[in-house]
C-alpha positions as CSV (number, residue, x, y, z in Angstrom):
1,M,-13.2,4.5,48.9
2,A,-16.5,3.6,46.9
3,N,-15.8,2.3,42.9
4,I,-18.2,1.6,39.7
5,N,-19.7,-1.6,41.0
6,D,-20.6,0.1,44.5
7,V,-22.7,3.0,42.7
8,S,-24.0,0.4,40.1
9,R,-25.5,-1.6,43.1
10,L,-26.8,0.9,45.1
11,A,-28.6,2.8,41.5
12,Q,-29.9,0.0,40.3
13,V,-28.7,0.3,37.4
14,S,-25.9,-1.4,34.6
15,K,-21.8,0.1,34.7
16,A,-22.6,1.3,31.3
17,T,-25.4,3.3,32.5
18,V,-23.2,4.8,35.7
19,S,-20.8,5.9,33.0
20,R,-22.4,7.0,30.4
21,V,-24.0,9.6,33.3
22,L,-20.2,10.3,34.6
23,S,-19.3,11.0,30.7
24,G,-22.2,13.1,30.3
25,S,-23.8,11.3,27.5
26,R,-26.8,11.5,26.2
27,G,-29.7,8.5,25.8
28,V,-29.9,7.9,30.1
29,R,-34.0,7.9,31.0
30,P,-33.8,10.7,33.0
31,E,-34.7,8.8,36.6
32,S,-31.6,6.7,35.8
33,R,-29.4,9.7,35.9
34,E,-31.1,11.0,38.7
35,A,-30.4,7.4,40.7
36,V,-26.6,7.3,39.4
37,L,-26.6,10.9,40.9
38,R,-27.8,10.5,44.2
39,A,-26.0,7.1,44.6
40,V,-22.1,9.0,43.7
41,E,-23.3,12.2,46.3
42,T,-24.2,9.3,49.2
43,L,-21.1,7.3,48.7
44,D,-19.1,10.4,47.9
45,Y,-17.8,8.5,45.1
46,Q,-14.3,10.2,43.0
47,P,-14.2,8.7,39.4
48,N,-10.6,8.1,38.1
49,A,-10.2,11.1,36.0
50,I,-6.9,9.6,34.1
51,A,-8.5,6.1,33.5
52,Q,-11.8,8.0,32.1
53,S,-9.7,9.7,30.0
54,L,-7.5,7.1,28.6
55,S,-10.8,5.1,28.0
56,N,-13.1,7.6,26.4
57,H,-10.3,10.2,24.7
58,A,-11.9,13.2,26.4
59,T,-10.1,14.9,29.5
60,G,-13.6,15.1,31.6
61,C,-12.3,19.3,32.0
62,V,-14.3,22.2,31.2
63,G,-12.0,25.4,29.9
64,V,-13.6,28.4,31.8
65,I,-11.9,32.0,31.0
66,C,-13.5,33.9,33.4
67,A,-13.3,37.3,31.9
68,T,-15.6,39.2,34.7
69,E,-15.1,42.3,36.7
70,P,-15.5,43.0,39.2
71,M,-14.0,39.8,40.8
72,Q,-17.0,39.5,43.4
73,L,-19.6,38.8,40.4
74,G,-16.7,36.4,38.6
75,T,-16.6,34.4,42.7
76,G,-20.6,33.9,41.6
77,Y,-20.5,32.4,38.2
78,L,-17.6,30.2,39.3
79,Y,-19.2,28.5,42.3
80,A,-22.5,28.4,39.9
81,L,-20.4,26.5,37.3
82,E,-18.1,24.5,38.9
83,G,-21.2,23.0,41.2
84,E,-22.6,22.1,37.6
85,L,-20.4,20.6,36.1
86,R,-19.6,18.5,39.4
87,R,-22.8,17.1,39.2
88,H,-21.8,15.9,36.1
89,G,-19.1,14.0,37.0
90,K,-17.0,17.3,35.0
91,H,-13.7,18.9,35.8
92,L,-13.2,23.4,36.0
93,L,-10.1,24.2,34.5
94,L,-9.9,28.0,34.8
95,R,-7.8,30.3,33.1
96,F,-8.3,34.3,33.8
97,A,-8.9,37.4,31.0
98,N,-9.3,41.4,30.8
99,D,-9.3,42.2,27.6
100,A,-10.1,40.6,24.0
101,D,-5.9,39.2,23.4
102,G,-6.2,37.7,27.3
103,V,-8.7,35.7,25.7
104,A,-7.8,34.8,22.6
105,H,-4.2,33.5,24.3
106,A,-6.7,31.6,27.0
107,L,-8.4,29.8,24.1
108,R,-4.9,28.5,22.6
109,E,-3.9,27.2,25.7
110,L,-7.0,25.5,26.3
111,G,-7.2,24.6,22.6
112,R,-4.0,21.8,23.3
113,G,-6.2,18.8,24.2
114,L,-6.3,20.5,27.7
115,C,-10.1,19.9,27.9
116,D,-13.7,19.0,25.9
117,A,-15.0,22.2,26.1
118,R,-14.5,25.9,26.2
119,V,-16.6,28.3,27.7
120,I,-16.7,32.2,28.1
121,V,-17.6,33.7,31.5
122,G,-19.1,37.7,31.8
123,A,-16.6,39.6,29.2
124,R,-18.1,43.2,28.8
125,F,-15.4,43.9,26.1
126,A,-15.6,42.6,22.5
127,L,-14.1,39.6,21.8
128,P,-11.8,38.3,19.1
129,P,-12.5,36.1,16.4
130,L,-13.8,32.5,17.9
131,P,-13.4,29.5,17.2
132,E,-16.2,26.9,16.4
133,G,-18.3,25.7,19.5
134,V,-17.1,28.3,22.3
135,L,-19.8,29.0,24.3
136,L,-21.0,32.2,25.6
137,L,-22.1,32.5,29.5
138,E,-23.6,36.2,29.9
139,C,-21.5,37.7,27.6
140,L,-21.8,41.2,26.3
141,T,-20.8,41.2,23.3
142,P,-21.7,37.9,21.4
143,A,-19.5,36.7,18.4
144,A,-19.7,34.4,15.6
145,N,-18.8,30.8,15.7
146,A,-20.3,30.5,19.3
147,H,-23.2,29.9,21.7
148,S,-24.5,32.5,23.7
149,I,-26.8,32.1,27.1
150,G,-27.7,35.1,29.4
151,F,-30.0,36.9,30.9
152,D,-33.2,38.7,29.4
153,H,-31.6,42.5,29.3
154,C,-34.7,43.7,27.6
155,F,-37.4,42.3,29.8
156,A,-35.2,43.4,33.0
157,A,-35.2,47.1,31.5
158,E,-38.9,47.0,30.9
159,T,-39.6,45.3,34.1
160,A,-37.1,47.9,36.2
161,T,-38.8,51.2,34.4
162,R,-42.3,50.2,35.2
163,Y,-41.5,49.5,38.6
164,L,-39.9,53.5,38.7
165,I,-43.2,54.7,37.4
166,S,-45.4,53.4,39.9
167,Q,-43.0,54.7,42.5
168,G,-44.0,58.2,40.5
169,R,-40.4,58.4,38.5
170,R,-41.2,59.6,35.3
171,N,-38.0,61.5,34.8
172,I,-35.3,58.3,34.3
173,A,-32.2,57.8,33.1
174,L,-30.2,55.1,31.7
175,L,-26.1,54.5,32.6
176,N,-26.0,51.1,29.7
177,H,-24.4,48.7,28.7
178,P,-21.1,49.0,26.8
179,A,-22.6,49.3,22.6
180,G,-23.1,45.6,21.9
181,E,-26.4,43.5,21.6
182,A,-27.2,44.2,25.6
183,A,-27.0,47.5,25.1
184,D,-29.3,47.5,22.9
185,S,-32.0,45.1,24.2
186,V,-31.8,47.2,27.6
187,L,-32.6,50.5,25.9
188,L,-35.5,48.6,23.8
189,G,-36.9,47.6,27.1
190,Y,-36.5,51.1,28.4
191,R,-38.3,52.4,25.4
192,Q,-41.2,49.9,26.0
193,A,-41.9,50.7,29.1
194,L,-41.7,54.4,28.5
195,E,-43.6,54.5,25.7
196,S,-46.8,52.1,27.2
197,H,-47.2,54.5,29.6
198,L,-46.7,57.8,27.5
199,I,-43.6,59.0,28.5
200,P,-41.4,60.9,26.1
201,Y,-38.5,59.1,25.3
202,H,-35.2,62.1,25.8
203,R,-32.0,60.7,24.2
204,Q,-29.7,63.0,26.5
205,R,-31.1,60.5,29.4
206,I,-29.0,58.1,28.1
207,L,-25.0,57.5,29.4
208,D,-23.9,55.5,26.8
209,A,-21.3,53.2,29.3
210,P,-19.4,56.7,30.6
211,S,-15.3,56.1,30.8
212,A,-16.3,58.2,33.7
213,L,-18.8,58.0,36.1
214,A,-18.8,61.4,38.0
215,P,-18.4,63.7,35.2
216,A,-21.0,62.0,33.2
217,I,-23.8,62.6,35.9
218,A,-23.0,66.0,36.8
219,T,-24.1,66.6,33.5
220,L,-26.6,64.7,32.9
221,L,-28.0,66.6,35.9
222,S,-27.2,70.2,34.8
223,Q,-29.1,69.4,31.4
224,D,-31.8,67.4,33.3
225,P,-32.5,68.9,36.9
226,G,-35.6,66.9,37.5
227,C,-34.1,63.7,36.4
228,N,-35.8,61.6,39.6
229,A,-34.3,57.9,38.6
230,L,-31.4,55.8,37.7
231,L,-31.4,52.9,35.8
232,V,-27.7,51.0,36.7
233,P,-26.3,48.4,34.6
234,D,-24.6,46.6,38.0
235,D,-24.7,46.7,42.0
236,H,-21.2,48.0,41.9
237,Q,-21.5,50.9,39.3
238,G,-25.3,51.6,41.9
239,R,-23.2,52.4,44.6
240,E,-20.4,54.5,43.0
241,A,-23.6,56.1,41.2
242,M,-25.3,57.0,44.8
243,A,-21.9,58.0,46.0
244,I,-22.3,60.7,43.4
245,L,-25.5,61.5,43.7
246,A,-24.9,62.2,47.3
247,A,-21.7,64.3,46.6
248,Q,-24.0,66.4,43.9
249,R,-26.3,66.8,47.1
250,R,-29.2,64.4,45.6
251,A,-30.7,62.7,48.3
252,V,-31.1,58.7,47.5
253,P,-33.7,57.3,46.9
254,R,-35.9,60.6,48.2
255,E,-34.7,62.6,45.2
256,V,-33.1,59.9,42.6
257,M,-33.7,56.4,43.0
258,V,-31.2,54.4,41.2
259,F,-32.2,50.6,40.3
260,S,-29.5,47.8,39.8
261,L,-30.1,46.0,36.7
262,D,-28.2,43.4,38.0
263,G,-28.6,42.5,41.7
264,S,-27.9,44.6,44.9
265,Q,-26.2,43.7,47.8
266,A,-26.8,45.4,50.9
267,A,-24.3,47.6,52.0
268,P,-23.9,49.3,55.7
269,G,-25.0,52.7,55.8
270,A,-26.2,52.7,51.8
271,P,-30.0,52.9,51.2
272,P,-31.0,49.7,49.9
273,M,-31.2,49.6,45.9
274,P,-34.3,47.5,43.8
275,A,-33.2,45.5,41.8
276,I,-33.4,42.8,39.3
277,A,-31.8,39.7,40.5
278,Y,-30.7,36.8,38.3
279,S,-29.8,33.1,39.3
280,L,-26.2,32.3,38.3
281,E,-27.3,28.6,39.7
282,A,-29.9,28.6,36.3
283,L,-27.4,30.2,34.0
284,A,-25.0,27.4,35.0
285,Q,-27.6,25.0,34.5
286,Q,-28.5,26.0,31.3
287,G,-24.7,25.9,30.1
288,V,-23.7,22.9,31.6
289,E,-26.8,21.4,29.5
290,R,-25.7,23.3,26.7
291,L,-22.3,21.4,26.8
292,L,-23.9,18.1,27.2
293,G,-25.6,18.9,24.0
294,H,-29.4,19.2,24.6
295,D,-31.1,22.0,23.3
296,V,-31.8,25.0,25.9
297,A,-33.7,28.5,26.6
298,T,-30.4,31.0,25.6
299,R,-32.3,33.6,27.8
300,I,-32.8,33.8,31.4
301,R,-34.9,36.2,32.8
302,G,-34.6,37.9,36.3
303,R,-37.3,38.5,39.2
304,L,-38.0,42.1,40.9
305,I,-36.1,42.8,44.0
306,T,-37.6,45.7,46.2
307,P,-36.6,47.3,49.3
């Protein structure tokens, strides 16, 4: 089994440098850091987490609270984050929460010396008061005392709306996120795209996170029968909207084009859906760099994906 001396020799750096890289310390030259990480991967080196904790008074663990639904999306976040933490010699300690009370409980539990940092991933609900220094990754309701890294929702909505207009769709409805920073950003991008094409903004075309999607879409179509496009927050709600439109006898995408603002997966028997796709790996990388104390961009732009 490889040890720290083997890593030091292969990377041609000192043992102290190896330790600094594996602990996430700053002040290591980029070329030395890369050499150590390559050596760790080549040798399949497994640091002794208990010994590290005793020597540097740190656990080497990052507590991650997954507050994401649907779980398929949460799995994507966690897979990317675990891989990035592993690259830096850190371990992921996982908790789940589906409301503010669950988040508060998980934060208290993880704050009892179990980990060195805490991260909340993908929350779509209002968060409780947070301790200083908690990191939020793609949470739609950022809170005080927390650092937040997420996707550029304004850019996504503007890009999506421009694309729909280019496809001859000018009567575009928007199914928005729950009230919060993300919802405001989406609405801003949507309105900017309409204004740039001299298309009037109609408030009745905005569906503000309805509790039941079917009656909301039925009401929209009855009030605005000319609606020929619908922006939705993600692939899950996009597929649900497609099924509802089919039940309303609206052909998708010929009569109404559905566009996902956060990814799209091919589904058997369903028409393809244009989308804005994001790199979860980029989100995880920025998040871990922030945990290590580096300055990073707080908003990540997606790319347009068309059928």
